[in-house]
Kinemage of the C-alpha trace (Angstrom):
@kinemage 1
@onewidth
@group {chain A} dominant
@subgroup {mainchain}
@vectorlist {calphas} color= white
{ca met a 1} P 26.799 1.279 10.982
{ca ala a 2} L 26.946 -3.124 10.740
{ca ser a 3} L 29.788 -4.360 8.237
{ca leu a 4} L 29.130 -5.964 4.714
{ca arg a 5} L 29.855 -9.559 6.585
{ca ser a 6} L 27.700 -8.759 9.575
{ca leu a 7} L 25.089 -7.860 7.060
{ca leu a 8} L 25.559 -11.062 4.958
{ca leu a 9} L 25.292 -13.099 8.009
{ca val a 10} L 21.993 -11.518 9.506
{ca gly a 11} L 20.711 -11.943 6.099
{ca ala a 12} L 21.547 -15.780 5.580
{ca ile a 13} L 20.316 -16.085 8.835
{ca gly a 14} L 17.003 -14.473 8.137
{ca gly a 15} L 16.518 -15.897 4.904
{ca ile a 16} L 16.537 -19.195 6.735
{ca val a 17} L 13.991 -18.220 8.825
{ca gly a 18} L 12.195 -16.812 6.292
{ca thr a 19} L 12.361 -19.935 4.599
{ca ala a 20} L 10.910 -21.584 7.147
{ca ala a 21} L 7.770 -19.660 7.526
{ca met a 22} L 7.367 -19.611 4.137
{ca thr a 23} L 7.258 -23.404 4.231
{ca ala a 24} L 5.185 -23.892 6.670
{ca ala a 25} L 2.615 -20.943 5.157
{ca met a 26} L 3.373 -23.276 1.745
{ca arg a 27} L 1.975 -26.379 3.170
{ca arg a 28} L -0.962 -24.761 4.484
{ca leu a 29} L -2.309 -22.917 1.807
{ca asp a 30} L -1.330 -25.997 -0.399
{ca arg a 31} L -4.368 -27.540 1.300
{ca leu a 32} L -7.030 -24.950 0.174
{ca leu a 33} L -5.726 -25.171 -3.590
{ca pro a 34} L -8.538 -27.154 -5.913
{ca ala a 35} L -7.859 -30.846 -6.202
{ca gly a 36} L -6.283 -30.550 -9.744
{ca glu a 37} L -3.546 -28.347 -8.804
{ca arg a 38} L -1.855 -29.704 -5.912
{ca tyr a 39} L 1.098 -31.055 -7.204
{ca pro a 40} L 4.407 -30.384 -6.154
{ca leu a 41} L 4.845 -26.867 -5.622
{ca pro a 42} L 7.708 -25.082 -7.635
{ca pro a 43} L 10.512 -25.704 -5.314
{ca arg a 44} L 10.084 -29.470 -5.694
{ca glu a 45} L 9.953 -28.859 -9.533
{ca ile a 46} L 13.047 -27.191 -9.476
{ca thr a 47} L 15.013 -29.381 -7.385
{ca glu a 48} L 14.125 -32.134 -9.718
{ca gln a 49} L 14.761 -30.447 -13.203
{ca val a 50} L 18.006 -29.163 -11.831
{ca leu a 51} L 19.321 -31.747 -8.958
{ca pro a 52} L 17.825 -35.255 -10.239
{ca gly a 53} L 18.224 -38.268 -7.979
{ca pro a 54} L 17.357 -41.482 -7.727
{ca ser a 55} L 14.326 -41.831 -5.663
{ca ser a 56} L 11.401 -39.399 -4.854
{ca lys a 57} L 12.151 -39.723 -0.883
{ca ser a 58} L 15.948 -38.133 -1.732
{ca thr a 59} L 14.365 -35.382 -3.592
{ca ala a 60} L 11.790 -34.107 -1.168
{ca asp a 61} L 15.449 -34.191 1.130
{ca arg a 62} L 17.367 -32.252 -1.857
{ca thr a 63} L 14.419 -29.843 -2.357
{ca ile a 64} L 14.417 -28.723 1.315
{ca ala a 65} L 18.297 -28.040 0.852
{ca ala a 66} L 17.780 -26.685 -2.038
{ca his a 67} L 14.968 -24.535 -0.808
{ca phe a 68} L 16.749 -23.597 1.633
{ca gly a 69} L 20.129 -22.327 0.867
{ca phe a 70} L 18.399 -20.723 -2.218
{ca gly a 71} L 16.460 -18.200 1.118
{ca ala a 72} L 19.427 -17.888 2.962
{ca val a 73} L 21.422 -16.853 -0.301
{ca ala a 74} L 18.624 -14.537 -1.348
{ca gly a 75} L 18.605 -12.781 2.191
{ca ala a 76} L 22.387 -12.240 2.577
{ca leu a 77} L 22.443 -10.391 -1.014
{ca leu a 78} L 19.020 -8.935 0.028
{ca ala a 79} L 20.366 -7.642 3.561
{ca gly a 80} L 23.899 -6.817 1.887
{ca thr a 81} L 22.486 -4.863 -1.032
{ca ser a 82} L 19.679 -3.222 0.574
{ca gly a 83} L 19.731 -3.097 4.344
{ca val a 84} L 16.765 -4.703 6.427
{ca ser a 85} L 13.877 -2.808 6.351
{ca arg a 86} L 10.344 -4.075 6.579
{ca thr a 87} L 8.832 -1.671 4.199
{ca arg a 88} L 11.701 -3.082 1.407
{ca ala a 89} L 10.944 -6.662 2.302
{ca ser a 90} L 7.542 -6.148 1.754
{ca val a 91} L 8.419 -5.550 -1.845
{ca leu a 92} L 11.432 -7.629 -1.908
{ca gly a 93} L 9.774 -10.889 -1.386
{ca pro a 94} L 7.705 -10.300 -4.330
{ca ala a 95} L 10.626 -9.245 -6.364
{ca val a 96} L 12.289 -12.236 -5.588
{ca trp a 97} L 9.044 -14.372 -6.661
{ca ala a 98} L 9.571 -12.330 -10.011
{ca ala a 99} L 12.672 -12.411 -10.827
{ca ser a 100} L 12.816 -16.064 -10.316
{ca tyr a 101} L 9.276 -17.264 -11.767
{ca leu a 102} L 9.331 -14.596 -14.529
{ca gly a 103} L 13.190 -14.259 -15.352
{ca trp a 104} L 15.867 -16.451 -14.486
{ca ile a 105} L 13.797 -19.952 -14.118
{ca pro a 106} L 12.325 -19.871 -17.395
{ca ala a 107} L 15.450 -18.601 -18.995
{ca ala a 108} L 17.050 -21.389 -17.683
{ca gly a 109} L 14.300 -23.630 -19.159
{ca ile a 110} L 13.765 -24.954 -15.911
{ca leu a 111} L 10.200 -24.053 -15.639
{ca arg a 112} L 7.853 -22.141 -18.149
{ca pro a 113} L 7.278 -18.713 -16.867
{ca ala a 114} L 4.575 -18.223 -14.001
{ca thr a 115} L 2.258 -16.531 -16.823
{ca ser a 116} L 1.542 -20.207 -17.708
{ca his a 117} L 1.402 -21.727 -14.419
{ca pro a 118} L -2.711 -22.119 -12.542
{ca trp a 119} L -3.187 -18.448 -11.129
{ca arg a 120} L -4.214 -19.820 -7.748
{ca arg a 121} L -0.693 -21.546 -7.745
{ca asn a 122} L 0.758 -18.273 -8.289
{ca ala a 123} L -1.410 -16.133 -5.763
{ca leu a 124} L -0.027 -18.898 -3.544
{ca met a 125} L 3.761 -18.570 -4.480
{ca leu a 126} L 3.622 -14.816 -4.676
{ca gly a 127} L 1.950 -14.501 -1.314
{ca val a 128} L 4.514 -16.732 0.866
{ca his a 129} L 7.209 -14.772 -0.742
{ca val a 130} L 5.441 -11.644 1.049
{ca val a 131} L 5.941 -13.683 4.312
{ca trp a 132} L 9.324 -14.935 3.293
{ca gly a 133} L 10.444 -10.962 2.900
{ca leu a 134} L 8.831 -9.766 5.947
{ca val a 135} L 10.212 -12.622 8.519
{ca thr a 136} L 13.868 -12.123 7.151
{ca ala a 137} L 13.918 -8.795 7.106
{ca gly a 138} L 12.168 -8.803 10.930
{ca thr a 139} L 14.599 -11.545 12.035
{ca ala a 140} L 17.962 -10.126 10.112
{ca lys a 141} L 16.641 -6.529 12.133
{ca glu a 142} L 16.564 -8.508 15.446
{ca leu a 143} L 19.801 -9.977 14.763
{ca leu a 144} L 21.484 -6.628 14.085
{ca ala a 145} L 19.781 -5.183 17.331
{ca ala a 146} L 21.204 -8.247 19.198
{ca arg a 147} L 24.483 -7.595 17.704
{ca gly a 148} L 25.054 -4.054 18.972
{ca ser a 149} L 23.306 -4.879 22.416
{ca ile a 150} L 22.925 -8.339 24.307
{ca phe a 151} L 25.599 -9.662 22.019
{ca gly a 152} L 27.966 -6.847 21.968
{ca pro a 153} L 30.872 -5.000 23.758
{ca gly a 154} L 30.504 -4.577 27.517
{ca glu a 155} L 31.882 -6.624 30.437
{ca thr a 156} L 31.385 -10.096 31.099
{ca arg a 157} L 30.488 -11.147 34.756
{ca asp a 158} L 29.570 -14.667 34.619
{ca ala a 159} L 32.513 -16.281 33.120
{ca pro a 160} L 35.130 -18.215 35.705
């Protein structure tokens, strides 16, 4: 069994990789929304509220940093508390969405609850959270396997 430190590490890396896959899915699915619903997705809206800055160019950079930072922290917490099962991940991604967009984000006054957002945007965001959960768990699982095999103990032979 991996230590908590190892689970947090692989979870954070998994969360970063999951966030990359999620972001790619968001960008592609956003094109399918009706024109009137194609405005910045929640990560940008959240960033503008929480980390305001001088320009829209810097907002984009802050959004990327915040989105990946949140994905890493969420991945670490999920791996550290519930392991890296793909079955759990398929539920945990949407649970992160619900806890965020129906819970702490509206409670903090950052955005209105998801129940007041257009349903297609909610479907997009819920779907990409499934992508995040599955990729996060799959990456963490692979890293744990590598930790116990190709990166694990054994005699090294190529170093001088």
